[in-house]
C-alpha positions, 0 to 999 in steps of 0.5 A, spaced: 116 781 165 112 774 167 116 767 168 114 765 161 116 772 158 123 771 161 123 763 159 121 766 152 127 771 152 132 766 154 130 761 149 130 766 143 137 769 145 140 762 146 137 760 139 140 766 136 147 764 138 146 757 137 144 759 129 152 761 129 154 754 131 149 751 126 152 755 120 159 752 122 158 745 123 162 741 119 158 735 116 164 732 113 166 731 120 160 728 124 163 722 126 169 725 130 170 724 137 175 727 141 175 721 146 172 714 146 168 716 152 165 723 149 159 723 144 160 724 137 160 731 134 154 729 130 150 727 137 152 733 141 150 737 135 143 734 134 142 734 142 143 742 142 138 742 136 133 738 140 134 742 147 129 747 144 124 742 144 124 741 151 120 747 153 114 744 149 115 738 152 116 741 159 110 745 158 105 740 155 107 733 159 109 731 166 115 726 165 119 723 160 120 716 161 126 713 156 124 706 157 117 708 153 119 714 149 126 711 146 130 717 143 130 717 135 135 722 133 133 726 127 138 725 121 141 731 118 145 732 112 146 739 111 146 746 114 140 748 111 136 741 114 139 743 121 137 750 121 130 748 118 130 743 124 132 747 129 128 753 127 122 748 127 124 746 134 125 753 137 118 755 134 115 749 138 118 751 144 116 758 143 109 757 142 108 752 148 111 758 152 107 763 149 100 759 150 102 756 157 099 759 164 104 762 169 101 757 174 104 751 169 111 752 171 110 750 178 107 743 176 112 737 177 115 734 172 119 727 172 125 725 168 125 717 169 127 710 166 122 706 168 122 705 175 128 709 176 127 716 177 133 721 175 129 727 178 123 731 179 123 738 178 118 744 177 116 745 169 120 752 170 126 748 172 126 743 166 125 749 161 131 753 165 135 746 165 134 745 158 137 752 156 143 751 161 144 744 157 144 748 151 150 752 153 153 747 156 153 742 150 154 748 145 161 749 149 162 742 147 161 744 140 166 749 141 172 745 143 171 740 138 171 746 133 177 748 135 180 741 135 178 741 128 181 747 126 174 750 125 173 758 127 169 758 134 163 762 133 161 768 138 157 766 144 157 772 149 163 776 146 169 775 142 173 769 141 180 768 139 177 767 132 172 773 132 175 779 136 170 784 134 163 782 137 158 780 132 
């Protein structure tokens, strides 16, 4: 299996799990914030959805500069809108990976804000980091769901809410 095939398989697997979290998202609780230093529930949710685009960004660009490319969050108001947007993000990520030459994954990619450089990594590392960030922030959603009394979807096996693997 080539590197891009491995990255595609991981993106597809994580996307399937993320769809369960989209189905459970409480749009009436978008402003919920577990702690003053924590992100609002809607911000965590949108970040999880956006991370599928990082595969495309890593493959097709050499950096992101937060000073010149400020974040403009998508406004989502329903499960249907969120699912449609997420599927679009996944499709873009998958297509970018499919069309990439394996050699592109060795190229450097920079995360910066103006002259402040946060990291320089290979493009493969950026795609893998986006997968890891998806898992991390999806777990944050799960904690928020639990605190709000929303059944926590399964990620890699049964949860207290779903005892049989689905």
